[in-house]
C-alpha positions as CSV (number, residue, x, y, z in Angstrom):
1,N,0.0,0.0,0.0
2,K,1.8,3.1,-1.2
3,S,-0.8,5.4,0.4
4,I,1.0,5.4,3.7
5,M,4.6,5.9,2.6
6,E,7.1,4.8,0.0
7,N,9.5,2.0,1.1
8,T,7.4,0.6,3.8
9,I,6.4,-2.8,5.1
10,T,2.6,-2.8,5.4
11,H,0.2,-5.2,7.0
12,Q,-3.5,-5.1,7.4
13,G,-5.0,-5.6,10.8
14,F,-7.8,-4.7,13.1
15,I,-7.9,-2.6,16.2
16,T,-8.5,-4.7,19.3
17,D,-8.1,-2.2,22.0
18,I,-7.7,1.6,22.6
19,Q,-6.3,2.9,25.9
20,G,-5.8,6.6,25.8
21,D,-3.3,7.3,23.0
22,I,-2.2,3.6,22.7
23,I,-4.0,1.7,19.9
24,T,-3.5,-2.1,19.9
25,V,-3.7,-3.6,16.4
26,T,-3.9,-7.4,15.8
27,I,-2.2,-8.5,12.6
28,I,-2.7,-12.1,11.3
29,S,0.4,-13.2,9.4
30,H,0.0,-16.2,7.1
31,S,2.8,-18.5,6.0
32,A,3.1,-19.3,2.3
33,C,1.3,-22.6,3.1
34,S,-1.9,-20.8,4.1
35,A,-3.0,-20.4,0.5
36,C,-2.3,-24.1,-0.3
37,K,-5.3,-26.3,-1.1
38,S,-3.7,-29.2,0.8
39,Q,-3.2,-27.3,4.1
40,K,-5.9,-29.2,6.0
41,S,-4.3,-32.6,5.5
42,C,-0.7,-31.3,5.6
43,R,-0.9,-29.6,9.0
44,M,2.2,-27.6,8.3
45,S,0.3,-24.4,7.5
46,E,1.0,-21.6,9.9
47,M,-1.1,-18.6,10.9
48,K,0.0,-16.3,13.8
49,E,-1.6,-13.4,15.5
50,K,0.7,-10.5,16.4
51,Q,-0.2,-7.5,18.4
52,I,1.4,-4.1,17.9
53,S,0.9,-1.1,20.1
54,I,0.9,2.3,18.3
55,V,0.7,5.7,19.8
56,S,-1.9,7.9,18.0
57,K,-3.6,11.1,19.0
58,D,-6.4,10.6,16.4
59,P,-9.6,10.1,18.3
60,S,-11.5,8.7,15.3
61,F,-10.1,5.2,15.6
62,K,-12.5,2.6,17.0
63,P,-12.1,-1.0,18.2
64,G,-12.8,-3.5,15.4
65,Q,-11.8,-1.1,12.7
66,L,-9.7,-2.4,9.8
67,V,-6.4,-0.5,9.4
68,D,-3.1,-0.6,7.7
69,V,0.0,-0.7,9.9
70,A,3.3,0.2,8.4
71,I,6.9,0.5,9.3
72,K,9.7,2.0,7.2
73,E,11.7,-0.7,5.5
74,S,14.9,0.6,6.9
75,A,13.5,0.3,10.5
76,G,12.3,-3.2,9.7
77,I,15.8,-4.1,8.6
78,T,17.3,-2.6,11.7
79,A,14.9,-4.6,13.9
80,V,15.9,-7.8,12.1
81,V,19.6,-7.1,12.5
82,I,19.2,-6.3,16.3
83,A,16.8,-9.3,17.0
84,Y,18.4,-12.0,14.8
85,I,21.7,-11.3,13.1
86,L,23.6,-9.7,16.1
87,P,22.6,-12.5,18.5
88,F,23.6,-15.1,15.9
89,I,27.0,-13.5,15.5
90,L,27.5,-13.3,19.3
91,L,26.5,-17.0,19.6
92,I,28.9,-18.1,17.0
93,S,31.7,-15.9,18.3
94,V,31.3,-17.3,21.9
95,L,31.3,-20.9,20.6
96,I,34.4,-20.4,18.5
97,T,36.2,-18.6,21.3
98,G,35.2,-21.4,23.8
99,T,36.4,-24.1,21.3
100,T,39.7,-22.2,20.7
101,L,40.3,-21.9,24.4
102,N,39.8,-25.7,24.7
103,L,36.8,-25.3,27.1
104,S,34.5,-28.3,27.4
105,E,31.3,-28.3,25.3
106,P,29.0,-27.9,28.3
107,V,31.0,-24.9,29.5
108,T,31.2,-23.4,26.0
109,G,27.4,-23.9,25.6
110,L,26.7,-22.3,29.0
111,C,28.9,-19.3,28.1
112,A,27.0,-18.9,24.9
113,I,23.6,-19.0,26.8
114,I,24.9,-16.5,29.3
115,A,26.2,-14.2,26.6
116,L,22.8,-14.3,24.8
117,A,20.9,-13.7,28.0
118,G,23.1,-10.7,28.7
119,Y,22.6,-9.4,25.2
120,F,18.8,-9.6,25.4
121,F,18.8,-8.1,28.9
122,I,20.7,-5.1,27.6
123,L,18.4,-4.9,24.7
124,Y,15.4,-5.0,27.1
125,L,17.0,-2.1,29.1
126,S,17.5,-0.2,25.9
127,R,13.9,-0.6,24.6
128,K,13.0,3.1,25.0
129,L,16.0,4.0,22.8
130,F,14.8,1.7,20.1
131,S,11.2,2.8,20.3
132,K,12.4,6.3,19.3
133,R,14.2,4.9,16.2
134,I,11.6,2.3,15.1
135,H,8.3,4.0,14.2
136,F,5.0,2.4,13.3
137,S,2.3,4.3,11.5
138,I,-1.4,3.5,11.3
139,Q,-4.0,4.5,8.6
140,K,-7.7,3.7,8.3
141,I,-8.8,1.6,5.5
142,N,-11.8,3.3,3.9
143,P,-13.8,0.7,1.8
144,A,-15.7,3.5,0.0
145,F,-12.4,4.8,-1.6
146,N,-9.4,3.3,-3.2
147,S,-6.7,3.4,-0.5
148,A,-4.3,5.1,-3.1
149,D,-6.8,8.0,-3.3
150,S,-7.1,8.4,0.5
151,Q,-6.0,11.8,1.8
152,E,-5.6,10.7,5.4
153,S,-2.2,11.2,6.9
154,P,-0.7,8.4,9.0
155,S,-0.4,8.9,12.8
156,E,3.2,8.2,13.8
157,I,4.7,7.1,17.1
158,N,6.4,10.0,18.9
């Protein structure tokens, strides 16, 4: 949906809760298997609900309303690097270091787990910093108009 912004990752969802300026949107992500005709017998299809909290001062949003939620592609890439790639590099580095130092496998494995726990704890403590850099936007989906013609501006996280 180019109506929100260029270079964005957009998902459709519905508003499940509104508490003050915080709008909770539920997005249902489907795996590639969800469109397959054999999914009922295969049991490998995957459908997950994800909830995103977005700050918006727009009072016209209502629970149950269909909306588009978007994040800039660059912010999405940053999130993937922080959540997946850096921990993987840390894990491999600790395992290689432990092996190089001739530590036993259980000790090396324990060191890797401790390093990852420390990484994610620091990430948790830094969550406010990341919330300033990773912005979600929300836009109403108006069925009466083509979303490309919509003149509504997205509400962004502050």
